[in-house]
N, C-alpha and C positions, 0 to 999 in steps of 0.2 A: 243381782249386782245393787248398789245403791246410787242413786241420782246421779252422783258424782262419777262414778265410774262410766256411768251410761252416757252420758254425757260428752266425756273423753273420747270413750271407745266410738261411738257414734261420728263425732266430727272428725275424728283421726284415722277411719276407713279401718276400725277395731271389728272387734265380735261382739257385740252388746248383746243383753240376752233380750231386749225390745228396745223400740226407739223412742227417746223422750215423746209425749203426749203435749202437745203444743199445738192446738186448733187456731191459737190468736186471740186477743183479747177485745172487748167491748168499749165503746166511749158512752158517755152519759145518754145522749140521746137512743143508741142501743139498747141499753138496758132498760130504757122508760118504756119502750116498745117490749121487751122482754118482760116485765112485770106485768104487762097487761095480756100477755098470752101464754102464761103457765109458771113462769119464773116466780117464786113467791118472794115477797118483801122482806129486807132484813136477814138475808142469807148471802153469803158468799158464791157467787155465779159457778166459779171454777169447782167448788165443793160440791155443788147442788147438782151441776153436770155429769161428774163422776158419780154420784150416786143415782142419778136416772140411768146410767149406761150401766151400773152394775159392775163397777171399777171400784177395788178397795182403794183408798187413799193412802198413800206410803206414807209412815211414820219416820221421821228422821229426829236427829238432834235440834236443841231448839237453837234457831237461828241468831245468828251476830252478825251486825252491820259493822264495817269498818269504818263510817262516820267521818270519813275524810272529804272535805270541801276542795274541789278545783274550782268553786267559782271565785267573784271578786270579793274581796275583804278590804275595807267596808261596800256594800251595796250602795248604792243611789236611795234616796228616800224616795217611795211608791207614792204618787200621788194623783188624783184626777184633776187635771189643767182646767177643762172645759165639760161641760154636759150639755148638749144641746142638738136638735132635730135628731134626736134619738141615737146618739152617737157620746163616748167618751172618748176623750182625748186625754191619753195617761203619760205622764212620764213613768218607765217602770223601774226594776231595780238595778237593769243594766246600763240606763241612761238614756236610751231610746224614748221617741216621743211618737207613738202610737195613737192609733185611732181602733175601736172596735164598737160594733153594734151595742147599744144598751139592753140588749135582748140577752145578754149573756154578761153576768159578773166580768169586771175587769180584770180580774184575776187570771181569768182565761187566755189572757196575751202570752203568759209564759207557761202556762199550763197546757198539757195535751189532753184536757179534759173530753175535748168535743172535736169535730170538724168545724173549725170558726174562721173565719177570713177576718183578715186584720189588715191595715196600711200603717207603713213607717213613713213618717213624716221629717224624723231627722236622727241621726244616729251620733253615739257621745264622742267619736273620734273624727271631726275634720280638718284638723290641722296640727303640725307638729306639737304646739302647746297644749293640746289635749290628749295627743298621744303620750308625752311625758308624765302627764297628770294620771292619764290611764295605766301607766305603767306601776305606777305606786300602789295600784291596787291588787297586785300579783306578786305578793312577796311568798315565796314558797315555803320559807322557815318561820312563816307565823305562827305561832302556836296556836292560834283560833281555827286553823283549818285542820287541828287533829285533837280529838276528842281527849280529854283529861285522863281517860283510862285506855288510851291506845295501847299499850303495850299488853293489858289484861284482855283487851280483846283478840289480840294478835294469836296472845296465847291459846284462847279459847276455840280459834279457828285451824287450829293444828289436830291433825286426825279427823276432820268432820267426814259426814256423810252426804252434804249436799254442796252445790256449786257456788262459789263464790266468784266475781268478777268487779272489774271497774269499766264504767264508759267515760272515755273522755272526747272533749271536742278536737276533731282534727283541725288543720291549719286555715284550712280555707271555710270551714263551718267557723271558727273563731274570729277570723279577719271580718266575716260578713256580721257578725254581731257588733263588731268595733266600727267599722265603717259603712257597711251597707252593699249589698250585691252589686248594683250599677257602679259604685264608687269603685270597689275593690276591681271589677272588670278593668274600670279605666286607670286605674293606678298600676295596674300589672303592667301596661303598655307604656304610660307616661311618667311614673315614679316607680319602676321596678326595684329600684335599691331600697325605697323606704318600704314596700313591701316585703324583700326580704328581711329587711331588720325586725319588723313585726313578727315575721314568721319565725327567725331565727329567737325572738323572744318567747314566744308560746313553746316552741320546741323545747327551752332551757327550762322554763316554767315547768312545763311538765314532767321532764326527765328529773327535775330536782325533787317534785313532790310525789313522784313515784318510789325515789330510792329508799325513804324508809318503810314503805309498805312492802316493798320486795325483797329487804331484808330482813321482814319479820314473817312473811304469808306467801305461801306459793298459792298463787291464785288460778283460776280454771280457766279464765279467759281475760282477755282486754277489749273493749269495743271501742271502736273509733268512729265519731258521727261524722259524715261530709254533706250529705245530702246535695250531691252535686250533678244532678242529671235532669235533663226534661224528658220529654216522650220522644224517643228516637236518638238522640244524642248528649253526651255532658256538656256541662255549663261552660266550661273552658276546654280547652283541647286538650287531648292526651300529650301534646308536646309542652305546653304551659303546664300540665300536671307534673310532668317530668323535671321541669325545671324549678317549680316553686315547691311543690307537695311532698314528692318523692323521699327527697331528705329525712322529712320528718317521719314517714310512715317506715321508713327502714331504720330510722335510730330507734322508735320508740319497741318496733319489733322485736329489734337486738335484742333489747335492754330485756324485756319481758320474758322473751324465752329462755335468756341466760338464767333467769330465776327460777325457770320451772315451769312456766305458765305454757300450756299446750297451744292454745289458741288464741288467735288475734282476728277480731272480725269486721269488718265493715260495713256500717250502716249507709246506705244512699237509697233514696228512692230515684225513679227514672229508670231509664235505660242506660244499664251498665255496661254492657258488651265490650265497649272499646274502653271501658277503665279498667277491667279483670285481669288482662296482661302487667298491668302496672303494678296493681295491688300483688299478685305472684311474685313480680320483682322484688317486690318489698318485704315479703316474706309472710305476708297476710293471707290467712288460709281457710275463711270462713266470710260469705258474705248475705247480706240481707237487706230489704225483704223480698226481693226479686217481684217488680209488680208487673203482671202479665200486660195490663194494657197500656204499658209504655214499651213495650214489647221485650221485656227481660221474661226468658225462658229456661228453667233449670235443666230441661231435656237438654236442650241445644247447646246449653253451658257446659254440659257433662260430657256432650259429645265431642265438644269442642276442646277443652281444657282437662279432661279426665282428671285424675283424681289431684291434682293440683289445687284444686278448692272445693271447699264444700258450701253447703248452702242451705238456708234457712228460710221458710215462709214458700212462697212461690205460686200459692194455687189461689186462682182468679175468683175474687170476691165476688165478680157478677156472676159467676157460673153458681156460687155458693148459694147466693141469693134468690136464682130460679129453682134450685132444690132439684129432685125428681133427676129424671136421666141425664141432663145437661150437667148436673152436680156431679154424679159418679163418673162418667167419663171424665169431667176434669180432674178429679182427685186421681182417678186410677191410672190415667195418663201422668201426670206429676211424679206419684209414685212408685213410677216404672224405674226409677234410679235407686230406690230404696234397696235393693240387692247390692249395689255397687258398695253401699256406704256414704259417709258424708254426707247426708240429708237428713234434717229435721223438717218434714213438711208442715205446712201452716198457713193459713190465712196472710195474702199477698202484701197487708198493712194492718193499721186498725178495723177492727169489724164494723160495718157501717150499718145505720140504722133501717136498711134495707133488705139487711137478713134477717128473717124472722126466727123466734126461739125455735118452732116446729123443724124449721129448716135447718137451723145452727144443730140441733141435737143429731136429725138425721146425717149431718155432714162428718161430724164429730164421732158417731158412731162408727161410720165407713173408715175415717180415719184410724180409730182405734183399733179395728179389725186387722188393718194393713200395717199398723207399727205394734202389733203382739200384745196388743192390752186386753182384747177380746177374742 
C-alpha cells in the first residue's frame, strides 16, 4: 500500500497492510538531549530512527504543498516593545501583546518549537471598532492567500501516493486568538450575539477559503484545532459547545466530505470524553492527541463509542520516559485496540525532554513491531 492508502484504510476501519508509524515528534530541548545520547548532529531524527530500527524508508513522489494561507492578511508588524528583567514584551504578528522569558528567542511565542510558558497582556479585539478592523484582514478572496502557481500545484496533487490535508482553527480557538480565553468565556454569557457574529464570520471565511481547494484537490483529511479541555473537563460546557461551535464543525465536515475527503480530525488537549459525542454528531471521525495525564484513554473511548471515532496518539509520555516494563505495559495496553482499526498509536503530545534517546528508540521498536513494520 502507499502511505496515502494506508492512512485512509487505518482511520476508516479498513484493512491496511500495516499501521502508519507515528511515534511522535520531539521539541528543541528534546533534540538537544538526544544529540548528547546518540542521535548524530545534522541528521533528520525520523530518518535516523528508521535506520536504527532497520525499517526501510518509503519512497514517495516529490511532495507538493498547497501553499494556501488561512492566516490574517496583512499581519501585524511583530516587534519587541520592552526587554527588561529577563523578559521580552512583544506585539506578535496576530496583534496580541505577549510576555516571554528571554531564555528563548521571542519568535517562540507563536511557534511550537518547545515547551514554553507565555503570558498574554492584551488581545487585538477588545471592542466593536477593533473587531471591524480585524475583519478586514480576513478576505477569503485575497489573491495573496493562494500561491501564483496554485492550479499547477493542484494538478500535481492528483494521483499522489502520500497524505495531503489541511489544518484550520476551530471557532473556539480562533475567537480565543482574537479576544482571549477569559474574555471569550465572559462574552459567551454577556454578549452572546457578538460571539455568534464572530463565529459566523470565521465559519464563512473558512468555508469560502476551502472552496477553491476542494474544487481542485481531494484531500485526505481536514484537521480542526480547538484545544478546549482541561484535566478532567472541557473549558466550556457541552451545552455551550452545542450552541456556539457545533454548527461550524458540522458545516465544514459536510463540506469536505462532499468533496471526497474521508477524514476529519479534531485536535484538543485535555480530557475530551465529554466532547466526543458532539464531535461524532458533527461528523468528525478522528481525534487526537488523547493526553493520558488528563484522563483521556483511547481504550475506554473505544469501549464507549465503538467505531464511531478513530484515534491518533494516546500513549502516555510519562511511561515512555520511564522505559522498560512500564513503557511496555503502557504501549501494549493502548495498542490492544489496533485489531479494531481506527487507531494510529503514538506519544500523547509533543515528545518532552525527559524521554531519553535510548528509551525513545526502545519504545519506537515496540511500536514498530505492533504496527507491522518489524
